[in-house]
C-alpha positions in Angstrom: 86.1 87.8 170.9 86.0 87.5 167.1 85.2 90.7 165.1 82.6 89.7 162.5 83.2 91.6 159.4 81.1 92.4 156.7 82.3 93.7 153.0 84.0 97.0 153.2 84.5 96.8 157.2 88.0 96.9 158.8 89.3 96.0 162.1 92.7 96.8 163.7 95.5 94.2 163.9 97.5 94.5 167.1 99.8 91.6 166.6 102.9 91.6 164.1 102.7 87.9 163.8 99.4 86.7 162.8 98.1 83.8 160.9 95.3 84.3 158.1 92.9 81.1 158.0 90.8 80.1 154.9 88.0 77.7 155.0 86.4 77.0 152.0 83.6 74.4 150.9 85.7 73.1 148.1 89.3 72.8 147.2 90.7 76.2 146.2 93.8 77.6 145.7 94.9 80.2 148.2 97.4 83.1 147.0 99.2 86.2 148.9 99.7 89.3 146.9 101.7 92.2 147.7 100.8 95.6 146.4 101.5 99.4 146.9 99.2 102.0 148.6 97.0 102.6 145.7 96.6 98.6 145.4 98.8 98.3 142.2 101.0 95.4 141.9 104.6 96.0 140.2 107.6 93.6 139.8 108.0 89.9 139.8 107.8 89.1 143.6 104.1 90.3 144.1 102.6 86.6 144.3 103.1 83.9 146.7 101.6 80.7 145.3 102.4 77.0 145.6 105.4 77.0 143.0 106.8 80.3 144.8 105.6 80.0 148.4 107.5 82.7 150.3 107.7 86.4 150.1 109.1 88.5 152.5 107.0 88.6 155.7 104.5 86.1 154.2 104.4 82.2 153.6 101.6 80.9 151.6 99.9 77.4 151.8 100.8 74.6 149.5 98.7 72.7 147.0 94.9 72.5 146.7 93.0 72.2 149.5 89.6 73.3 151.5 91.6 74.7 154.4 94.7 76.9 154.2 96.9 78.8 156.8 99.1 81.7 155.8 102.0 82.7 158.2 102.5 86.5 158.0 105.1 88.7 159.8 103.9 92.2 159.2 107.4 93.4 160.6 109.2 91.6 157.8 107.3 93.2 155.1 109.2 95.5 152.9 108.2 99.1 153.7 107.0 99.7 150.3 104.1 97.4 150.3 100.9 98.6 152.1 98.6 95.8 151.2 98.8 92.1 152.0 95.6 90.5 149.7 94.4 86.9 150.3 93.3 85.6 146.9 91.0 82.4 146.6 90.9 81.0 143.0 88.9 77.8 141.9 91.2 75.4 140.0 90.8 74.0 136.7 88.4 71.1 136.5 86.5 72.0 139.7 83.6 74.0 140.3 83.0 76.8 137.6 82.2 79.4 140.1 82.0 80.3 143.7 78.3 80.7 143.5 78.1 77.0 143.2 80.0 76.1 146.4 79.6 77.0 150.1 80.6 80.5 151.2 84.2 80.7 152.1 85.4 82.0 155.6 88.7 83.8 156.2 90.0 84.7 159.4 93.0 86.5 161.1 94.2 84.9 164.0 97.1 85.8 166.6 99.8 83.1 167.3 97.9 81.3 170.1 95.2 80.5 167.7 92.7 83.0 169.0 90.5 84.8 166.1 90.8 88.5 165.8 88.5 89.2 162.8 86.6 86.6 160.3 84.7 87.2 157.5 82.5 85.2 155.3 82.3 85.7 151.7 78.9 86.1 151.0 77.3 87.2 147.7 79.3 85.5 145.2 78.2 84.2 142.0 80.0 83.8 138.8 83.6 84.9 140.2 86.2 82.1 139.8 89.0 84.2 141.7 88.4 86.5 144.7 90.2 88.9 146.9 88.9 87.6 150.0 90.5 90.4 152.4 93.3 92.4 153.0 96.1 93.6 155.5 97.0 97.0 155.1 99.1 99.7 156.7 97.2 103.1 157.6 99.5 105.6 159.6 101.9 103.2 160.6 99.7 100.8 162.0 97.9 97.6 160.4 94.2 96.7 159.9 92.5 93.9 158.1 89.6 94.8 155.8 86.7 92.4 154.4 87.1 92.8 150.5 85.1 90.1 148.9 85.8 91.3 145.3 85.8 88.8 142.7 86.5 88.2 138.8 84.4 85.8 136.8 87.5 85.9 134.2 89.7 84.4 136.8 93.0 85.0 138.3 94.7 86.5 135.2 91.7 89.5 135.0 92.6 89.9 138.9 96.0 90.8 138.4 95.5 93.0 135.4 93.0 95.0 137.1 96.0 95.5 140.1 97.7 97.0 137.1 99.7 94.0 135.8 100.4 94.1 131.6 97.9 91.4 130.6 101.0 89.3 129.2 102.4 89.3 132.3 99.4 88.7 134.3 98.4 85.8 132.3 102.2 84.1 132.6 101.6 84.6 136.6 98.4 83.2 136.7 99.4 80.4 134.5 102.4 79.5 136.9 100.1 79.7 140.0 97.4 77.3 138.3 99.7 74.7 137.0 99.7 72.9 140.3 96.2 73.1 140.7 95.8 71.7 137.3 97.9 68.7 138.1 95.8 68.3 140.9 92.6 68.5 138.9 94.1 65.9 136.5 94.6 63.5 139.6 90.5 63.5 140.1 90.5 64.8 143.5 87.1 64.4 145.2 85.4 67.6 145.9 84.2 67.5 149.4 81.1 69.4 151.0 80.6 71.5 154.3 78.3 70.1 156.9 76.5 72.6 159.2 74.3 72.4 162.0 71.5 74.2 160.4 71.5 72.3 157.2 72.3 72.8 153.6 74.1 76.0 153.3 73.2 77.5 149.9 74.9 80.1 147.3 74.4 82.6 144.6 73.9 83.2 141.1 74.8 86.4 139.8 76.9 88.1 137.0 80.2 89.4 138.3 82.6 91.8 137.2 84.0 93.3 140.1 81.4 93.5 142.5 81.1 96.4 144.8 78.3 96.5 147.4 75.9 93.7 146.4 72.7 94.0 145.0 70.8 90.5 147.0 68.3 90.7 146.9 67.1 89.4 141.8 66.9 89.1 145.8 65.1 92.4 145.7 66.2 95.2 148.0 63.4 96.6 149.9 62.2 100.2 149.8 63.6 101.9 152.8 66.3 98.9 153.0 66.9 95.9 149.9 65.4 89.7 146.2 66.1 88.2 143.4 71.0 85.8 145.0 71.7 88.9 145.8 74.0 89.7 145.1 73.6 90.4 148.6 76.9 90.0 150.4 76.5 92.6 153.2 72.7 93.9 153.3 72.3 96.7 150.9 72.0 100.2 151.8 68.6 101.7 151.7 66.6 102.6 148.8 65.9 106.3 147.4 62.8 107.4 145.7 64.7 107.6 142.5 66.5 104.3 142.8 64.3 101.3 143.2 66.0 98.4 145.3 67.7 96.1 143.1 66.5 92.2 142.8 68.9 89.5 143.2 68.8 85.7 142.7 72.2 85.3 144.7 72.3 83.6 148.2 75.9 83.3 149.5 75.7 79.7 151.0 75.3 77.4 148.3 76.0 73.6 149.3 76.6 71.0 146.4 75.2 67.9 147.3 77.1 65.5 145.2 80.6 65.0 144.4 79.7 63.8 140.8 80.4 65.9 137.7 77.4 68.3 136.9 74.7 66.9 134.8 75.0 68.3 131.3 72.1 70.4 130.2 69.8 69.1 127.7 70.3 70.4 124.2 68.1 72.6 122.7 66.2 70.8 119.5 67.7 71.8 116.2 65.9 74.6 114.4 62.8 73.9 112.6 63.7 76.0 109.6 67.1 77.5 108.6 67.5 81.0 110.3 65.3 80.2 112.8 66.0 79.9 116.7 66.1 76.7 118.1 63.3 75.6 120.2 63.5 76.2 123.8 64.0 73.2 126.3 63.4 73.3 129.9 66.4 73.1 131.9 68.8 74.3 129.1 71.4 76.0 131.2 74.1 74.8 133.6 74.1 73.4 137.0 74.8 70.3 139.1 71.0 69.2 139.0 67.8 69.7 137.2 66.8 72.2 139.8 69.5 74.4 139.7 69.6 74.2 135.6 66.0 75.8 135.8 67.0 78.0 138.5 69.8 79.6 136.7 67.5 79.2 133.2 65.1 81.6 134.8 67.9 83.9 136.1 69.0 84.2 132.2 65.7 84.7 131.2 65.4 87.5 133.8 68.6 88.9 132.4 67.8 88.7 128.9 64.4 90.2 129.2 66.0 93.1 131.4 68.7 93.8 128.5 66.5 93.5 125.3 64.1 95.8 126.7 66.6 98.2 127.6 68.0 98.1 124.3 64.7 98.9 122.9 64.1 101.8 125.5 67.7 103.2 124.6 66.9 102.9 120.8 63.7 104.7 121.2 65.3 107.5 123.4 68.0 107.9 120.8 65.4 108.2 117.9 63.4 110.8 120.0 66.4 112.8 120.8 67.9 112.7 117.0 64.4 113.7 115.8 64.1 116.5 118.3 67.7 117.8 117.2 67.0 117.6 113.4 63.7 119.6 113.9 65.9 122.1 115.9 68.3 122.7 113.3 65.4 122.8 110.5 63.4 125.3 112.4 66.7 127.5 113.2 67.3 127.7 109.5 65.6 130.8 108.1 65.7 129.4 104.6 63.2 126.4 105.9 60.9 129.1 107.8 60.6 131.5 104.5 60.9 128.8 101.7 58.1 126.7 103.3 60.4 123.9 103.3 60.0 123.7 107.2 57.3 121.0 106.9 59.4 118.8 104.7 62.0 118.8 107.3 59.7 118.1 109.9 58.4 115.2 107.8 61.6 113.8 107.2 62.6 114.1 110.8 59.6 112.3 112.0 60.1 109.6 109.5 63.8 108.8 110.5 62.2 108.5 113.9 59.7 106.0 113.1 62.1 104.2 110.9 64.5 103.8 113.8 61.7 102.8 116.3 60.4 100.4 114.0 63.5 98.5 113.6 64.0 98.4 117.5 60.5 97.0 117.8 61.0 94.3 115.3 64.0 93.4 117.3 62.1 93.6 120.7 59.3 91.4 119.2 61.9 89.0 118.1 63.5 88.6 121.4 60.3 88.6 123.4 58.6 85.9 121.2 61.7 83.7 122.0 61.5 84.6 125.7 57.7 83.8 125.5 58.3 80.4 123.8 61.0 79.8 126.7 58.4 80.6 129.4 55.9 78.5 127.9 58.3 75.1 128.1 60.0 75.9 131.7 57.1 77.3 133.5 55.4 73.7 133.6 58.8 72.0 134.4 59.5 74.0 137.4 59.4 72.3 140.8 57.1 73.1 143.3 59.2 75.4 145.2 59.4 77.5 141.8 56.3 76.9 140.8 53.0 78.7 140.7 50.1 77.5 142.9 47.8 76.8 139.6 50.8 74.6 138.6 49.5 70.9 138.2 52.8 69.9 139.8 51.2 70.7 143.5 48.6 68.2 142.6 51.4 65.1 142.8 53.8 67.0 145.3 54.9 65.1 148.2 56.9 66.2 151.3 60.8 66.1 149.8 63.7 64.4 151.3 66.0 67.6 150.4 65.5 71.2 151.1 65.2 73.2 147.8 67.5 75.7 146.4 65.2 78.5 146.1 61.7 79.6 146.7 59.2 81.4 144.7 58.0 84.7 146.0 55.7 86.3 143.1 56.3 87.2 139.6 58.2 90.2 137.7 57.1 91.7 134.3 57.7 95.0 132.5 55.4 97.2 130.6 56.5 96.5 127.0 54.9 93.0 127.9 52.8 92.4 131.1 52.0 89.0 130.1 55.6 87.6 130.3 56.1 86.7 133.7 59.6 86.1 135.4 59.5 83.9 138.5 60.8 85.7 141.4 63.0 83.3 143.2 64.9 83.9 146.5 67.5 81.5 147.7 66.8 79.4 150.8 67.9 79.3 153.6 66.5 82.8 153.5 69.4 85.2 153.5 67.4 88.1 155.0 63.8 88.6 156.1 60.8 89.6 154.4 58.5 92.4 155.1 55.0 92.2 153.4 54.0 95.9 153.5 50.2 96.3 154.5 50.4 99.8 154.4 48.2 102.0 151.9 51.0 104.5 151.1 53.2 101.9 149.4 52.0 102.0 146.3 49.2 103.4 143.7 47.4 100.0 143.8 47.4 100.0 147.6 46.0 103.3 147.7 42.9 102.1 145.9 42.2 99.4 148.3 40.2 99.2 151.4 42.4 99.1 154.4 40.9 95.9 155.7 41.2 94.4 152.4 44.7 95.1 152.2 45.4 93.7 155.4 43.8 90.6 154.8 45.5 90.3 151.4 48.7 90.9 153.2 48.2 88.1 155.6 46.9 86.0 153.3 50.1 86.2 151.2 52.3 85.8 154.3 50.4 82.5 154.9 50.9 81.1 151.4 54.5 81.9 151.7 54.8 79.7 154.8 52.6 77.0 153.6 55.5 77.1 150.3 58.2 77.0 152.9 56.5 73.9 154.7 55.7 72.0 151.9 58.9 72.0 150.1 60.9 71.2 152.8 61.3 67.7 154.7 58.7 67.3 157.4 61.2 68.0 160.1 63.0 70.7 158.7 61.0 73.9 159.3 59.0 75.2 162.4 56.6 78.2 161.9 56.0 80.4 165.0 53.4 83.1 164.6 53.0 86.5 166.8 49.2 87.6 166.2 49.2 90.3 169.3 45.8 91.2 168.8 44.2 88.5 167.1 43.4 90.4 163.8 44.9 87.6 161.5 43.2 84.7 162.9 40.9 84.2 159.6 44.1 84.3 157.5 45.7 81.6 159.9 43.0 79.3 160.2 44.5 76.9 157.7 48.0 76.7 159.7 45.8 76.3 163.1 43.6 73.7 161.7 46.5 71.5 160.2 48.3 71.4 163.2 51.8 72.7 161.9 52.7 75.4 163.9 55.3 75.1 166.4 52.9 76.7 169.0 49.4 78.5 169.0 49.9 82.2 167.5 51.0 84.2 170.2 48.7 87.0 171.4 49.0 89.9 173.8 52.2 91.3 175.2 52.7 88.0 177.1 52.9 86.0 174.2 55.0 88.4 172.4 57.6 88.3 175.0 57.3 84.6 175.5 58.0 84.1 171.8 60.6 86.5 171.1 62.5 85.2 174.3 62.4 81.7 173.1 63.8 82.2 169.5 66.4 84.9 170.9 67.7 82.2 173.4 67.8 79.6 170.3 70.2 82.0 168.1 72.3 82.7 171.2 72.9 79.1 172.0 73.4 78.1 168.4 75.9 80.9 167.8 77.9 79.9 170.9 77.8 76.1 170.0 79.1 77.1 166.2 81.8 79.3 167.6 82.8 76.6 170.1 82.8 74.1 167.6 80.7 71.9 169.8 77.0 72.0 168.1 76.5 68.5 169.7 76.4 70.3 172.9 73.2 72.0 172.5 70.6 71.6 175.2 68.2 68.7 174.2 65.2 71.4 174.1 66.9 73.4 171.4 65.0 72.8 168.0 67.8 72.6 165.3 65.3 73.0 162.3 65.0 76.2 160.7 62.6 78.4 162.3 60.2 81.2 160.6 58.7 83.9 162.7 55.6 85.5 161.2 54.9 89.0 163.1 51.4 90.5 162.1 50.6 94.0 162.5 53.9 95.3 163.9 54.3 97.0 166.4 51.2 96.2 168.2 51.6 94.4 171.5 55.6 95.4 171.2 57.4 97.2 173.7 60.9 98.5 173.8 62.7 95.4 174.9 60.3 93.4 172.3 61.5 95.9 169.4 65.1 95.2 170.4 64.6 91.4 170.3 63.1 91.5 167.3 65.7 93.7 165.7 68.1 91.1 166.9 66.7 88.2 165.3 66.5 90.3 161.9 70.2 90.8 162.3 71.6 87.6 163.7 68.8 84.9 163.1 69.0 83.9 159.5 72.9 82.9 159.9 71.5 80.3 162.2 68.3 79.3 160.8 65.9 81.8 162.3 64.0 83.7 159.6 61.8 86.7 159.8 58.5 87.2 157.9 56.9 90.5 159.0 53.3 92.0 158.0 53.3 95.4 158.8 52.7 99.3 158.0 56.0 101.3 158.4 54.0 104.4 158.9 52.6 102.7 162.3 55.9 102.1 163.4 56.9 105.5 163.1 56.5 106.4 166.8 60.0 104.7 167.3 61.4 107.2 165.1 64.8 106.2 163.2 65.2 103.4 166.0 63.7 101.0 163.3 65.2 102.1 160.2 68.0 99.6 160.2 65.2 97.0 160.4 63.3 98.0 157.4 66.3 98.1 155.5 67.3 94.9 156.5 64.1 93.1 155.2 63.2 92.3 151.5 60.0 94.4 151.0 57.1 92.6 149.3 53.6 94.0 148.2 50.3 92.1 148.5 49.2 94.1 145.1 51.1 94.9 142.1 53.9 97.3 142.7 57.0 98.6 141.1 59.5 99.0 143.8 61.9 96.4 142.6 64.9 96.9 140.2 67.1 94.3 138.2 71.0 94.5 138.9 72.0 95.2 135.4 70.1 98.0 133.9 68.0 99.0 137.0 64.4 98.7 135.4 61.6 99.1 137.6 59.9 95.8 137.6 56.2 95.2 138.5 55.9 92.5 141.2 52.9 90.4 141.8 52.5 88.0 144.6 51.8 84.4 143.8 48.5 83.3 145.8 46.3 80.4 145.0 43.5 80.6 142.8 40.3 81.7 144.0 38.5 78.7 145.7 41.5 76.5 145.3 41.8 74.0 148.0 45.7 73.7 147.1 46.6 75.2 150.1 44.9 73.0 152.3 46.2 69.8 150.5 49.5 71.0 150.8 49.1 71.4 154.6 47.5 67.9 154.7 50.5 66.5 153.3 52.9 68.4 155.9 50.7 67.4 158.6 51.0 63.3 157.4 54.6 63.6 156.9 55.3 65.0 160.5 52.9 62.3 162.1 54.9 59.5 160.0 58.4 60.8 160.8 57.8 61.6 164.5 59.7 58.7 166.6 
């Protein structure tokens, strides 16, 4: 049985002769590296590549391809070599980042072909070279470890980080890439990777050498981890002093076109000399307008984070400098006795005000540019990214392709609360969502009546479900609801009335059991079919569309077995198209003790009221999240559901 590894996890390798198999979603260069116990490269024979394919104990694959196989004989590897790394490199002229192609899969197999361990490289974004995994010695035995460490600067940066002098690293990288460059010049078509559960999409995050990924902005939840996260493996839990980070990244991005990326629109020329150019919607790189807008939102998010960080740092420096100058002035007896202390204090405060004014001027300039960009980007967003009050919803029709991402709400900082950055998360959802309807989650929640808060949380869940249904093809999403006590019936009424649910909301313990059993069976069957490479052999009653399970008021109606099934769906479901949306109060589930801690940590926590529990992945500001809900009295939700219902009627055989 294959051990499915996550980043940082290891597994013993009991065979001396093994194969390392690479399955990428685009042609890549696959290399092998040899390093010492500290992971440092030294000497000339440290890299097996198409121009020098063999090293003692390892033979690397040939030219650029989507699939590669390394032949490895661990007994033949030199005694001073402790690590054998598998490196994947994007070729010149191909995709510009791993975040724009499907996630690669790397496996170690025995000579008979049975896989011993596998690792899917999730959470990549701007990287162009990555250490996928490594075989390493430990106390005389070999193990495999999932690494997933990427470098946006490419193979040369990877080799330099491993200890090679920069000139040698650049020369070796150039030699390895010559074959890829020739292949790219030959104009080889880039292929896509089909999957059972639909388009697999990937990330968008700056990459140096990633450690544990931040998903997700996909914030990481409090007790647990949005905006492509990077999420590789689910991040660890939050602490009160460290809000969960937000990441846009999603590890599986399928490019649907083999054509070169569309050029980004050019910004208009400055209206006056010295003035910044007028922003243009879609003024970012990407293979489509949707991806360019997504990347532009990501860039705005990072720009706002960094410009506010610079301002706060400048103010902090000005304050500390003033304090130091005041301490020095007051500690000098001449100032105290001569009456010059007041002048020294005034001078220190004046310097502080001058520094703060300079920082404020820079902040105001940057905010003005971001506001201008927001004013052109927001109206241009597609329905999946747009607020419910955007006119795009009035002309929206059920699409033929699934979206790249989904809007969950807005993010803002205290320096400019009216500058809202859309909080987007990749779809299919890499991790489940948890809408916290408890009153202990935030100060805003503490001021609300319990019933109003619970209704707001369920309304938010329904709005998210409607958005998912409306922005996917009619047959690509099914929604299930568990509402054991029937307390969410008022919020669920639009979904029930439109007839878009896969089944009526499940009530009582029996309904909980039946719904969880049905979805658990689907996860098991699809997993087995994919591992066997025979998705066509699925039973005809298995719905291969993506599934969304909304659980209201957990843990009401759940016994121990149902709790275990829910945890299983949270852990295993997303990979095969079963997604979880919980509406719950963590305190109410405290009777289960630490048993449910992994569940909460695996979900992205959201709040139905403004709350600052999310952090960005760069400077870790605490961002205020506000959910996106339809305007009071608007019928936009009902209209969207009517279109979904009509599209389903017309597409049914």
